[in-house]
Z-matrix of the N, CA and C atoms (Angstrom, degrees):
N
C 1 1.392
C 2 1.505 1 118.62
N 3 1.312 2 117.67 1 -26.46
C 4 1.439 3 124.58 2 -172.40
C 5 1.583 4 112.08 3 -53.78
N 6 1.181 5 121.51 4 -44.55
C 7 1.450 6 116.46 5 176.51
C 8 1.509 7 115.99 6 -99.56
N 9 1.235 8 115.83 7 2.12
C 10 1.596 9 118.41 8 174.91
C 11 1.544 10 106.16 9 -81.48
N 12 1.312 11 118.64 10 -29.77
C 13 1.498 12 119.03 11 -174.74
C 14 1.526 13 109.97 12 -119.71
N 15 1.280 14 116.60 13 106.23
C 16 1.519 15 119.29 14 -175.85
C 17 1.545 16 109.72 15 -120.47
N 18 1.285 17 114.72 16 133.77
C 19 1.424 18 124.22 17 179.26
C 20 1.569 19 110.23 18 -126.25
N 21 1.373 20 116.11 19 121.08
C 22 1.452 21 122.24 20 174.71
C 23 1.476 22 109.37 21 -90.05
N 24 1.338 23 119.30 22 120.19
C 25 1.396 24 122.81 23 -160.88
C 26 1.535 25 105.97 24 -147.51
N 27 1.363 26 118.71 25 134.43
C 28 1.445 27 124.36 26 173.86
C 29 1.522 28 114.51 27 -135.82
N 30 1.377 29 113.16 28 -116.38
C 31 1.466 30 118.79 29 -179.66
C 32 1.531 31 113.93 30 -71.43
N 33 1.246 32 124.83 31 -10.65
C 34 1.440 33 126.84 32 177.59
C 35 1.526 34 114.07 33 -58.08
N 36 1.208 35 108.51 34 -38.93
C 37 1.538 36 118.26 35 -173.69
C 38 1.527 37 112.12 36 -162.81
N 39 1.285 38 116.58 37 128.74
C 40 1.531 39 113.62 38 177.94
C 41 1.598 40 112.12 39 -65.28
N 42 1.316 41 111.90 40 144.56
C 43 1.542 42 120.86 41 -172.97
C 44 1.611 43 105.81 42 -56.99
N 45 1.313 44 113.25 43 -44.34
C 46 1.549 45 116.14 44 -174.29
C 47 1.510 46 106.05 45 -59.37
N 48 1.258 47 125.11 46 -31.62
C 49 1.377 48 121.05 47 -178.79
C 50 1.495 49 112.69 48 -86.05
N 51 1.363 50 117.98 49 -28.23
C 52 1.404 51 122.49 50 173.50
C 53 1.623 52 111.31 51 -68.73
N 54 1.243 53 116.44 52 -36.84
C 55 1.424 54 114.50 53 177.47
C 56 1.405 55 120.37 54 -63.25
N 57 1.460 56 115.96 55 -22.40
C 58 1.298 57 122.32 56 176.18
C 59 1.535 58 116.36 57 -72.43
N 60 1.439 59 113.71 58 -12.19
C 61 1.350 60 120.69 59 173.41
C 62 1.440 61 112.01 60 -103.59
N 63 1.210 62 126.11 61 -35.41
C 64 1.454 63 130.89 62 -166.73
C 65 1.442 64 112.27 63 -147.72
N 66 1.338 65 120.17 64 110.60
C 67 1.515 66 119.73 65 172.12
C 68 1.553 67 109.90 66 -76.65
N 69 1.292 68 111.30 67 123.30
C 70 1.497 69 118.30 68 -171.60
C 71 1.520 70 109.03 69 -160.97
N 72 1.333 71 112.00 70 168.31
C 73 1.584 72 112.41 71 171.90
C 74 1.581 73 104.41 72 -88.46
N 75 1.283 74 113.15 73 120.11
C 76 1.484 75 124.32 74 178.93
C 77 1.517 76 109.48 75 -100.30
N 78 1.393 77 108.82 76 125.14
C 79 1.339 78 123.55 77 -173.64
C 80 1.640 79 110.06 78 -121.67
N 81 1.312 80 113.36 79 149.90
C 82 1.543 81 113.68 80 178.98
C 83 1.536 82 112.72 81 -60.51
N 84 1.268 83 116.50 82 171.39
C 85 1.480 84 119.36 83 177.95
C 86 1.606 85 113.56 84 -50.28
N 87 1.276 86 108.03 85 128.04
C 88 1.612 87 114.46 86 -171.12
C 89 1.542 88 112.72 87 -68.00
N 90 1.192 89 111.75 88 140.43
C 91 1.559 90 121.01 89 173.57
C 92 1.518 91 108.25 90 -121.37
N 93 1.259 92 115.22 91 175.47
C 94 1.606 93 124.44 92 -179.49
C 95 1.504 94 101.04 93 -57.00
N 96 1.439 95 110.78 94 127.32
C 97 1.503 96 123.59 95 169.97
C 98 1.454 97 107.82 96 101.59
N 99 1.315 98 125.49 97 -18.57
C 100 1.389 99 130.38 98 -170.39
C 101 1.655 100 106.10 99 -59.75
N 102 1.403 101 109.22 100 -59.99
C 103 1.494 102 118.60 101 -174.75
C 104 1.591 103 112.32 102 -61.88
N 105 1.348 104 124.09 103 -33.22
C 106 1.436 105 117.00 104 177.90
C 107 1.622 106 107.13 105 -71.24
N 108 1.316 107 118.40 106 -33.50
C 109 1.382 108 121.42 107 176.32
C 110 1.448 109 112.61 108 -64.29
N 111 1.340 110 121.96 109 -41.95
C 112 1.414 111 124.06 110 177.07
C 113 1.572 112 109.94 111 -60.07
N 114 1.278 113 115.74 112 -44.64
C 115 1.518 114 117.73 113 179.38
C 116 1.536 115 112.01 114 -65.04
N 117 1.322 116 115.20 115 -39.83
C 118 1.490 117 116.17 116 179.45
C 119 1.459 118 104.66 117 -62.27
N 120 1.305 119 124.68 118 -36.10
C 121 1.426 120 129.19 119 -176.53
C 122 1.555 121 116.09 120 -78.92
N 123 1.355 122 112.73 121 1.61
C 124 1.475 123 118.87 122 170.45
C 125 1.509 124 113.96 123 103.34
N 126 1.272 125 125.90 124 13.05
C 127 1.520 126 129.35 125 179.72
C 128 1.546 127 109.29 126 -62.27
N 129 1.255 128 111.39 127 128.98
C 130 1.536 129 116.46 128 178.23
C 131 1.525 130 106.73 129 -105.77
N 132 1.400 131 116.31 130 -25.54
C 133 1.388 132 118.16 131 175.81
C 134 1.610 133 109.48 132 -136.39
N 135 1.358 134 117.92 133 130.88
C 136 1.413 135 117.23 134 176.63
C 137 1.544 136 108.86 135 -126.28
N 138 1.318 137 110.12 136 127.04
C 139 1.416 138 116.45 137 -179.00
C 140 1.569 139 108.42 138 -107.78
N 141 1.202 140 116.90 139 110.85
C 142 1.472 141 126.89 140 -178.87
C 143 1.421 142 111.60 141 -98.42
N 144 1.366 143 110.65 142 104.86
C 145 1.436 144 118.53 143 177.08
C 146 1.617 145 110.57 144 -101.02
N 147 1.410 146 114.75 145 -67.08
C 148 1.446 147 118.67 146 175.08
C 149 1.444 148 112.06 147 -104.89
N 150 1.323 149 107.97 148 148.74
C 151 1.562 150 117.60 149 172.48
C 152 1.511 151 108.18 150 -150.14
N 153 1.318 152 112.85 151 161.78
C 154 1.528 153 123.41 152 -175.97
C 155 1.576 154 102.49 153 -70.83
N 156 1.277 155 113.88 154 148.61
C 157 1.478 156 124.35 155 173.80
C 158 1.526 157 115.70 156 -109.11
N 159 1.358 158 110.10 157 -63.25
C 160 1.483 159 120.28 158 -167.55
C 161 1.506 160 112.12 159 -111.06
N 162 1.360 161 116.32 160 -33.90
C 163 1.381 162 117.40 161 -175.55
C 164 1.481 163 115.22 162 -78.90
N 165 1.276 164 123.61 163 -6.06
C 166 1.450 165 129.29 164 175.11
C 167 1.577 166 111.90 165 -158.45
N 168 1.230 167 116.85 166 177.02
C 169 1.411 168 119.07 167 -176.40
C 170 1.606 169 108.87 168 -71.49
N 171 1.212 170 123.79 169 132.62
C 172 1.492 171 127.07 170 -172.58
C 173 1.555 172 106.10 171 -79.94
N 174 1.421 173 111.90 172 163.91
C 175 1.449 174 118.84 173 175.99
C 176 1.557 175 108.62 174 -56.32
N 177 1.317 176 121.17 175 134.98
C 178 1.430 177 122.92 176 -179.40
C 179 1.499 178 111.37 177 -93.73
N 180 1.438 179 114.20 178 150.53
C 181 1.412 180 118.07 179 -175.96
C 182 1.525 181 108.26 180 -66.70
N 183 1.479 182 119.23 181 -28.29
C 184 1.411 183 117.15 182 -177.40
C 185 1.476 184 110.87 183 -74.30
N 186 1.295 185 113.48 184 -25.64
C 187 1.617 186 117.96 185 178.57
C 188 1.610 187 108.74 186 -62.25
N 189 1.355 188 111.46 187 -42.31
C 190 1.386 189 115.34 188 -175.18
C 191 1.576 190 109.69 189 -73.32
N 192 1.307 191 115.27 190 -42.69
C 193 1.433 192 119.68 191 176.84
C 194 1.494 193 114.48 192 -58.56
N 195 1.332 194 113.51 193 -37.04
C 196 1.508 195 118.53 194 173.75
C 197 1.507 196 113.41 195 -61.31
N 198 1.285 197 111.94 196 -49.59
C 199 1.469 198 121.22 197 176.46
C 200 1.599 199 113.77 198 -51.45
N 201 1.317 200 107.57 199 -47.91
C 202 1.499 201 116.67 200 -178.99
C 203 1.668 202 107.58 201 -62.63
N 204 1.383 203 110.71 202 -41.56
C 205 1.453 204 111.63 203 175.01
C 206 1.422 205 123.83 204 -65.79
N 207 1.323 206 114.32 205 -9.71
C 208 1.382 207 123.56 206 176.24
C 209 1.603 208 114.12 207 -101.51
N 210 1.411 209 111.02 208 15.39
C 211 1.472 210 124.09 209 -177.84
C 212 1.594 211 111.06 210 63.45
N 213 1.224 212 116.70 211 31.79
C 214 1.507 213 123.64 212 169.16
C 215 1.420 214 111.80 213 -87.39
N 216 1.336 215 119.82 214 118.10
C 217 1.426 216 116.95 215 171.59
C 218 1.464 217 120.29 216 -68.18
N 219 1.219 218 124.06 217 127.00
C 220 1.480 219 125.01 218 -176.07
C 221 1.530 220 110.59 219 -119.13
N 222 1.300 221 118.64 220 116.06
C 223 1.440 222 124.89 221 -175.80
C 224 1.600 223 106.46 222 -114.86
N 225 1.321 224 109.54 223 139.59
C 226 1.486 225 110.49 224 -178.79
C 227 1.534 226 113.04 225 -131.88
N 228 1.293 227 120.23 226 149.80
C 229 1.444 228 117.67 227 -178.84
C 230 1.534 229 105.35 228 -165.61
N 231 1.448 230 117.66 229 163.04
C 232 1.425 231 122.49 230 156.78
C 233 1.508 232 112.70 231 85.31
N 234 1.355 233 117.69 232 -53.80
C 235 1.442 234 115.75 233 -169.07
C 236 1.580 235 104.10 234 -149.89
N 237 1.304 236 118.62 235 -114.70
C 238 1.486 237 120.29 236 -178.71
C 239 1.534 238 106.17 237 -57.13
N 240 1.362 239 121.14 238 -40.29
C 241 1.428 240 123.33 239 -179.22
C 242 1.570 241 110.00 240 -55.98
N 243 1.381 242 113.31 241 -49.79
C 244 1.540 243 118.93 242 179.79
C 245 1.462 244 111.26 243 -52.84
N 246 1.361 245 115.66 244 -50.71
C 247 1.454 246 124.40 245 177.13
C 248 1.479 247 115.11 246 -51.51
N 249 1.390 248 114.72 247 -60.08
C 250 1.444 249 118.75 248 -178.96
C 251 1.557 250 111.17 249 -64.20
N 252 1.299 251 123.45 250 -35.11
C 253 1.399 252 126.69 251 -178.92
C 254 1.680 253 106.56 252 -61.47
N 255 1.289 254 112.52 253 -41.38
C 256 1.472 255 116.73 254 -172.39
C 257 1.617 256 105.35 255 -70.42
N 258 1.265 257 119.38 256 -22.42
C 259 1.494 258 121.80 257 -173.23
C 260 1.632 259 105.00 258 -95.66
N 261 1.397 260 118.98 259 -23.08
C 262 1.422 261 121.75 260 -174.23
C 263 1.490 262 120.39 261 -118.86
N 264 1.339 263 110.05 262 2.02
C 265 1.491 264 111.04 263 -172.60
C 266 1.544 265 113.65 264 -69.83
N 267 1.240 266 123.49 265 -19.14
C 268 1.455 267 126.08 266 168.19
C 269 1.580 268 114.86 267 -69.88
N 270 1.300 269 110.12 268 -9.88
C 271 1.506 270 118.04 269 -173.71
C 272 1.609 271 107.80 270 -111.95
N 273 1.350 272 117.52 271 -6.16
C 274 1.378 273 116.50 272 174.44
C 275 1.518 274 115.42 273 131.93
N 276 1.403 275 117.88 274 -21.93
C 277 1.390 276 116.21 275 179.33
C 278 1.555 277 112.08 276 -74.76
N 279 1.280 278 121.43 277 145.87
C 280 1.423 279 124.83 278 -167.09
C 281 1.688 280 105.93 279 -110.08
N 282 1.407 281 109.40 280 122.67
C 283 1.388 282 117.20 281 177.63
C 284 1.418 283 115.03 282 -94.61
N 285 1.399 284 123.30 283 148.55
C 286 1.313 285 124.49 284 -178.11
C 287 1.725 286 106.43 285 -140.42
N 288 1.328 287 112.76 286 141.68
C 289 1.377 288 118.15 287 168.01
C 290 1.579 289 116.96 288 93.75
N 291 1.285 290 115.14 289 170.52
C 292 1.496 291 121.53 290 -179.09
C 293 1.464 292 121.34 291 -60.51
N 294 1.317 293 111.44 292 -36.47
C 295 1.607 294 123.48 293 -179.89
C 296 1.474 295 106.07 294 -65.48
N 297 1.405 296 116.92 295 -46.98
C 298 1.411 297 119.18 296 -173.27
C 299 1.742 298 103.19 297 -67.83
N 300 1.270 299 113.04 298 -44.01
C 301 1.473 300 111.24 299 178.92
C 302 1.566 301 107.80 300 -55.53
N 303 1.284 302 119.46 301 -47.39
C 304 1.465 303 122.14 302 -174.23
C 305 1.572 304 109.55 303 -56.96
N 306 1.278 305 114.36 304 -40.71
C 307 1.586 306 113.36 305 177.61
C 308 1.492 307 106.15 306 -73.10
N 309 1.362 308 122.51 307 -37.03
C 310 1.366 309 121.20 308 -178.55
C 311 1.505 310 114.89 309 -61.44
N 312 1.312 311 115.24 310 -38.81
C 313 1.420 312 123.34 311 -178.29
C 314 1.472 313 119.14 312 -84.07
N 315 1.463 314 113.27 313 -3.03
C 316 1.379 315 117.14 314 -178.39
C 317 1.540 316 115.98 315 82.24
N 318 1.307 317 118.34 316 7.19
C 319 1.410 318 122.92 317 -179.20
C 320 1.505 319 113.61 318 -68.24
N 321 1.430 320 114.69 319 -37.98
C 322 1.412 321 122.05 320 168.48
C 323 1.579 322 105.84 321 -128.99
N 324 1.298 323 117.29 322 156.08
C 325 1.499 324 124.36 323 -176.31
C 326 1.437 325 113.99 324 -131.11
N 327 1.288 326 121.09 325 -39.00
C 328 1.470 327 127.07 326 -171.87
C 329 1.491 328 113.08 327 -78.96
N 330 1.367 329 114.39 328 144.27
C 331 1.486 330 121.91 329 166.55
C 332 1.446 331 112.61 330 -54.66
N 333 1.300 332 113.49 331 -29.47
C 334 1.477 333 124.23 332 -172.63
C 335 1.579 334 108.63 333 -61.43
N 336 1.381 335 120.06 334 -26.09
C 337 1.395 336 125.72 335 -176.96
C 338 1.514 337 112.65 336 -64.70
N 339 1.314 338 116.65 337 -32.47
C 340 1.441 339 114.51 338 -175.77
C 341 1.629 340 107.86 339 -112.91
N 342 1.214 341 119.42 340 7.67
C 343 1.512 342 121.75 341 -173.08
C 344 1.496 343 106.29 342 -80.81
N 345 1.280 344 114.49 343 150.03
C 346 1.547 345 122.22 344 179.94
C 347 1.536 346 102.22 345 -159.37
N 348 1.351 347 113.69 346 172.32
C 349 1.285 348 123.86 347 169.32
C 350 1.515 349 112.62 348 -116.61
N 351 1.286 350 121.21 349 147.71
C 352 1.512 351 123.02 350 -167.54
C 353 1.542 352 108.87 351 -146.61
N 354 1.401 353 116.88 352 152.35
C 355 1.389 354 119.88 353 174.81
C 356 1.647 355 111.03 354 -67.99
N 357 1.213 356 117.43 355 113.28
C 358 1.564 357 109.49 356 -178.06
C 359 1.457 358 120.94 357 -64.31
N 360 1.335 359 121.68 358 -10.26
C 361 1.340 360 125.60 359 179.76
C 362 1.632 361 106.09 360 -89.35
N 363 1.340 362 118.07 361 -49.41
C 364 1.441 363 115.02 362 -175.25
C 365 1.437 364 112.06 363 -95.78
N 366 1.430 365 119.86 364 -13.43
C 367 1.335 366 121.94 365 -173.19
C 368 1.477 367 120.77 366 77.08
N 369 1.413 368 114.73 367 2.04
C 370 1.408 369 125.34 368 176.40
C 371 1.480 370 118.94 369 -60.87
N 372 1.383 371 121.51 370 121.57
C 373 1.380 372 116.53 371 176.73
C 374 1.557 373 117.73 372 -66.78
N 375 1.261 374 116.50 373 137.02
C 376 1.504 375 121.88 374 -171.08
C 377 1.509 376 104.80 375 -109.70
N 378 1.268 377 126.16 376 0.14
C 379 1.366 378 132.38 377 179.14
C 380 1.374 379 114.92 378 -148.81
N 381 1.297 380 121.83 379 165.48
C 382 1.525 381 122.64 380 -173.16
C 383 1.494 382 102.27 381 -107.86
N 384 1.395 383 124.58 382 127.63
C 385 1.460 384 125.19 383 171.14
C 386 1.513 385 109.43 384 -64.66
N 387 1.370 386 113.18 385 148.75
C 388 1.350 387 117.84 386 176.37
C 389 1.483 388 115.78 387 -62.65
N 390 1.244 389 121.81 388 -28.40
C 391 1.527 390 129.82 389 179.69
C 392 1.565 391 106.35 390 -58.72
N 393 1.459 392 114.01 391 -46.80
C 394 1.421 393 120.85 392 179.31
C 395 1.477 394 113.81 393 -64.06
N 396 1.426 395 109.86 394 -42.49
C 397 1.587 396 111.61 395 176.17
C 398 1.525 397 111.41 396 -61.37
N 399 1.242 398 121.46 397 -44.24
C 400 1.461 399 125.05 398 169.54
C 401 1.499 400 111.65 399 -42.54
N 402 1.320 401 118.02 400 -55.47
C 403 1.358 402 128.85 401 -172.24
C 404 1.456 403 108.10 402 -63.09
N 405 1.314 404 124.44 403 -48.28
C 406 1.431 405 129.22 404 178.86
C 407 1.457 406 112.52 405 -68.13
N 408 1.193 407 118.39 406 -43.63
C 409 1.540 408 119.38 407 173.37
C 410 1.464 409 115.59 408 -59.86
N 411 1.367 410 118.41 409 -32.17
C 412 1.570 411 119.01 410 176.91
C 413 1.527 412 107.35 411 -71.34
N 414 1.435 413 111.29 412 -43.06
C 415 1.567 414 112.14 413 -178.07
C 416 1.528 415 113.19 414 -64.03
N 417 1.401 416 112.72 415 -38.56
C 418 1.517 417 119.05 416 179.51
C 419 1.593 418 110.09 417 -65.94
N 420 1.277 419 119.18 418 -40.11
C 421 1.494 420 119.61 419 178.20
C 422 1.500 421 108.34 420 -69.43
N 423 1.342 422 121.14 421 -41.89
C 424 1.470 423 121.93 422 177.46
C 425 1.598 424 114.08 423 -60.80
N 426 1.298 425 112.49 424 -26.39
C 427 1.500 426 116.09 425 179.71
C 428 1.528 427 110.95 426 -96.12
N 429 1.204 428 115.36 427 3.74
C 430 1.537 429 120.34 428 179.34
C 431 1.456 430 116.81 429 71.09
N 432 1.360 431 119.26 430 20.85
C 433 1.442 432 124.95 431 177.55
C 434 1.571 433 109.81 432 -75.21
N 435 1.291 434 113.85 433 -28.47
C 436 1.543 435 120.07 434 178.76
C 437 1.520 436 100.99 435 -140.28
N 438 1.258 437 116.02 436 156.22
C 439 1.488 438 119.90 437 170.63
C 440 1.562 439 106.47 438 -97.04
N 441 1.493 440 112.58 439 179.87
C 442 1.429 441 118.65 440 -164.69
C 443 1.535 442 106.87 441 -70.00
N 444 1.412 443 118.67 442 -37.05
C 445 1.476 444 120.27 443 178.80
C 446 1.537 445 110.95 444 -61.65
N 447 1.353 446 117.14 445 -45.13
C 448 1.406 447 123.56 446 -178.15
C 449 1.551 448 109.54 447 -62.24
N 450 1.349 449 119.63 448 -42.47
C 451 1.412 450 130.27 449 176.93
C 452 1.625 451 105.79 450 -55.23
N 453 1.265 452 113.29 451 -43.41
C 454 1.598 453 112.76 452 -176.35
C 455 1.527 454 110.08 453 -71.31
N 456 1.313 455 111.81 454 -41.46
C 457 1.512 456 120.88 455 -179.54
C 458 1.620 457 104.04 456 -58.04
N 459 1.186 458 123.91 457 -54.84
C 460 1.474 459 126.96 458 -174.92
C 461 1.530 460 107.13 459 -60.53
N 462 1.418 461 114.54 460 -49.46
C 463 1.345 462 111.52 461 -178.93
C 464 1.557 463 118.40 462 -58.00
N 465 1.264 464 111.83 463 -45.36
C 466 1.579 465 116.44 464 -178.07
C 467 1.620 466 111.37 465 -65.08
N 468 1.388 467 111.57 466 -31.58
C 469 1.456 468 117.50 467 172.58
C 470 1.519 469 111.05 468 -62.21
N 471 1.292 470 117.15 469 -43.77
C 472 1.518 471 122.20 470 -175.24
C 473 1.635 472 107.55 471 -73.35
N 474 1.177 473 113.87 472 -43.63
C 475 1.532 474 121.33 473 178.62
C 476 1.460 475 108.44 474 -56.50
N 477 1.246 476 118.49 475 -41.53
C 478 1.630 477 126.44 476 -175.16
C 479 1.567 478 105.41 477 -60.09
N 480 1.344 479 119.90 478 -35.85
C 481 1.404 480 120.63 479 -173.71
C 482 1.509 481 114.14 480 -73.45
N 483 1.371 482 114.16 481 141.69
C 484 1.502 483 118.09 482 166.83
C 485 1.526 484 108.37 483 -58.95
N 486 1.287 485 121.53 484 140.70
C 487 1.439 486 127.89 485 -172.29
C 488 1.563 487 115.64 486 -47.21
N 489 1.360 488 114.05 487 -42.24
C 490 1.474 489 114.91 488 179.28
C 491 1.445 490 113.44 489 -62.21
N 492 1.305 491 118.93 490 -24.20
C 493 1.457 492 120.86 491 -176.56
C 494 1.441 493 117.45 492 -98.06
N 495 1.387 494 116.32 493 12.72
C 496 1.547 495 121.36 494 -179.67
C 497 1.482 496 104.12 495 -87.57
N 498 1.320 497 116.60 496 98.61
C 499 1.494 498 125.77 497 168.54
C 500 1.490 499 107.18 498 -131.31
N 501 1.322 500 116.50 499 150.76
C 502 1.422 501 118.67 500 171.33
C 503 1.410 502 119.96 501 -52.40
N 504 1.411 503 116.89 502 -37.25
C 505 1.415 504 121.86 503 173.50
C 506 1.554 505 110.13 504 -60.48
N 507 1.244 506 122.63 505 -41.73
C 508 1.387 507 122.19 506 -173.21
C 509 1.672 508 108.44 507 -76.45
N 510 1.294 509 113.37 508 -36.20
C 511 1.551 510 116.30 509 178.20
C 512 1.513 511 104.60 510 -67.80
N 513 1.378 512 123.90 511 -37.32
C 514 1.506 513 117.86 512 178.74
C 515 1.462 514 108.24 513 -69.15
N 516 1.197 515 124.42 514 -41.14
C 517 1.582 516 124.82 515 173.32
C 518 1.547 517 112.71 516 -49.01
N 519 1.395 518 111.72 517 -49.48
C 520 1.397 519 118.16 518 -177.04
C 521 1.564 520 118.10 519 -57.76
N 522 1.539 521 110.10 520 -29.51
C 523 1.452 522 117.72 521 -173.51
C 524 1.478 523 117.83 522 -110.60
N 525 1.313 524 115.97 523 20.20
C 526 1.492 525 119.96 524 -177.81
C 527 1.467 526 106.49 525 -64.21
N 528 1.335 527 115.28 526 -38.03
C 529 1.536 528 115.65 527 -174.65
C 530 1.612 529 117.04 528 -84.81
N 531 1.404 530 109.20 529 -9.71
C 532 1.455 531 114.90 530 -173.60
C 533 1.461 532 116.88 531 -108.12
N 534 1.296 533 116.35 532 -20.51
C 535 1.531 534 120.41 533 -179.00
C 536 1.471 535 102.77 534 -132.05
N 537 1.431 536 111.36 535 143.94
C 538 1.497 537 117.57 536 -179.79
C 539 1.410 538 110.29 537 -64.80
N 540 1.406 539 112.23 538 140.46
C 541 1.609 540 118.53 539 -174.68
C 542 1.511 541 111.51 540 -53.18
N 543 1.385 542 118.66 541 -44.69
C 544 1.423 543 116.17 542 -172.11
C 545 1.717 544 110.12 543 -61.07
N 546 1.231 545 112.86 544 -36.36
C 547 1.473 546 124.01 545 -177.22
C 548 1.706 547 105.47 546 -72.05
N 549 1.213 548 112.11 547 -47.19
C 550 1.466 549 122.51 548 -175.11
C 551 1.469 550 107.16 549 -59.92
N 552 1.400 551 112.17 550 -56.52
C 553 1.438 552 118.75 551 -176.94
C 554 1.430 553 116.66 552 -58.22
N 555 1.379 554 114.89 553 -37.54
C 556 1.436 555 122.38 554 -175.04
C 557 1.519 556 104.31 555 -74.00
N 558 1.228 557 124.98 556 -38.17
C 559 1.507 558 126.02 557 174.27
C 560 1.452 559 114.75 558 -69.52
N 561 1.366 560 125.44 559 -32.10
C 562 1.365 561 127.74 560 178.27
C 563 1.511 562 106.82 561 -69.87
N 564 1.359 563 121.17 562 -40.86
C 565 1.385 564 128.17 563 -179.37
C 566 1.663 565 104.85 564 -63.25
N 567 1.228 566 116.07 565 -43.30
C 568 1.545 567 117.21 566 -172.95
C 569 1.516 568 102.52 567 -75.56
N 570 1.272 569 121.95 568 -37.65
C 571 1.505 570 121.16 569 176.60
C 572 1.522 571 115.17 570 -60.43
N 573 1.303 572 113.20 571 -47.93
C 574 1.352 573 115.83 572 -177.15
C 575 1.584 574 116.66 573 -65.11
N 576 1.276 575 116.98 574 -18.02
C 577 1.436 576 125.77 575 177.77
C 578 1.540 577 111.06 576 -109.10
N 579 1.208 578 117.01 577 -3.50
C 580 1.423 579 123.35 578 179.82
C 581 1.498 580 118.87 579 -65.37
N 582 1.324 581 117.87 580 175.17
C 583 1.389 582 125.39 581 -177.68
C 584 1.519 583 108.13 582 -72.96
N 585 1.409 584 110.90 583 160.51
C 586 1.565 585 125.46 584 -177.04
C 587 1.567 586 103.34 585 -113.02
N 588 1.136 587 123.00 586 103.38
C 589 1.440 588 119.48 587 172.10
C 590 1.427 589 121.45 588 -62.24
N 591 1.383 590 108.73 589 -41.82
C 592 1.540 591 118.05 590 170.29
C 593 1.517 592 114.07 591 -47.87
N 594 1.316 593 108.15 592 -49.68
C 595 1.480 594 115.27 593 -174.97
C 596 1.470 595 110.61 594 -70.58
N 597 1.375 596 116.26 595 -32.69
C 598 1.528 597 119.68 596 -177.27
C 599 1.517 598 105.87 597 -69.75
N 600 1.399 599 120.78 598 -43.14
C 601 1.280 600 120.66 599 178.46
C 602 1.603 601 118.55 600 -64.60
N 603 1.354 602 111.73 601 -32.20
C 604 1.395 603 114.51 602 174.71
C 605 1.452 604 117.52 603 -69.15
N 606 1.209 605 114.00 604 -30.71
C 607 1.513 606 119.82 605 174.15
C 608 1.529 607 103.46 606 -69.32
N 609 1.219 608 126.56 607 -43.32
C 610 1.435 609 126.17 608 -172.63
C 611 1.514 610 104.91 609 -65.44
N 612 1.361 611 124.15 610 -42.04
C 613 1.449 612 128.50 611 -176.62
C 614 1.500 613 106.09 612 -70.21
N 615 1.323 614 123.02 613 -36.48
C 616 1.383 615 119.82 614 177.67
C 617 1.565 616 116.22 615 -67.53
N 618 1.313 617 112.79 616 -43.18
C 619 1.540 618 119.69 617 168.60
C 620 1.556 619 111.26 618 -54.84
N 621 1.354 620 119.45 619 -50.60
C 622 1.410 621 121.94 620 174.02
C 623 1.485 622 117.51 621 -52.42
N 624 1.400 623 111.30 622 -49.63
C 625 1.431 624 119.10 623 176.47
C 626 1.543 625 114.27 624 -60.41
N 627 1.235 626 118.43 625 -39.84
C 628 1.435 627 124.99 626 175.09
C 629 1.594 628 107.59 627 -58.02
N 630 1.349 629 117.36 628 -50.97
C 631 1.415 630 118.50 629 -179.64
C 632 1.585 631 112.93 630 -59.61
N 633 1.302 632 111.21 631 -42.37
C 634 1.620 633 115.34 632 177.06
C 635 1.506 634 109.18 633 -66.35
N 636 1.200 635 125.68 634 -34.00
C 637 1.466 636 128.72 635 -177.40
C 638 1.515 637 105.04 636 -70.25
N 639 1.272 638 120.60 637 -41.07
C 640 1.488 639 124.70 638 178.85
C 641 1.520 640 108.45 639 -63.73
N 642 1.338 641 115.92 640 -41.59
C 643 1.447 642 117.35 641 -175.67
C 644 1.467 643 110.26 642 -66.60
N 645 1.392 644 116.14 643 -39.16
C 646 1.437 645 119.11 644 176.67
C 647 1.473 646 119.34 645 -79.73
N 648 1.451 647 115.63 646 3.69
C 649 1.364 648 121.17 647 176.54
C 650 1.579 649 115.98 648 71.95
N 651 1.433 650 113.73 649 20.84
C 652 1.407 651 121.94 650 178.56
C 653 1.592 652 106.15 651 -83.74
N 654 1.213 653 117.87 652 -35.04
C 655 1.485 654 123.54 653 179.22
C 656 1.587 655 106.25 654 -109.03
């Protein structure tokens, strides 16, 4: 089973947590050439969650199509997987989760929405992806922590930052003069403890992949 079921995973979810959901071969965020190698090594199911964006060549569309052409199931979610699935789902790739749907619906378009930097050794995220910032701003507005105008101000300030600089501390610094301190401080506290949409989608994808693997007799 080890090489038949491959998951590319990085900062979206710790591997130790993923292993509690799905026994698989866990590999670091995918780069160009990784998926063809997995297919050559016997992968029957590939779950693409995390992939590199700017530090190396990204996973290519043709690589995924070639894997599909060899009857390998390719499932995508959360980050690079969500983006590629939204582009290739009509050709056989399977997309899972809210972020995939956001790309599919055109609510988000850029790679920048899911990009972040992370510690290469621990896999810990060191910045906040814009798609998570959107999600938390929506929740905060729904709960009355911020109003609609403040939500827009906070989002624009986050969007203006280069993705490695997107942290709640930096967003707080940028808005000290535009949002009252009590409101801003309460929002930042909420945001730092808030949900992680990329993590949630990764969990959904692993559960789905587990079901597919059972159907195929791999698990």
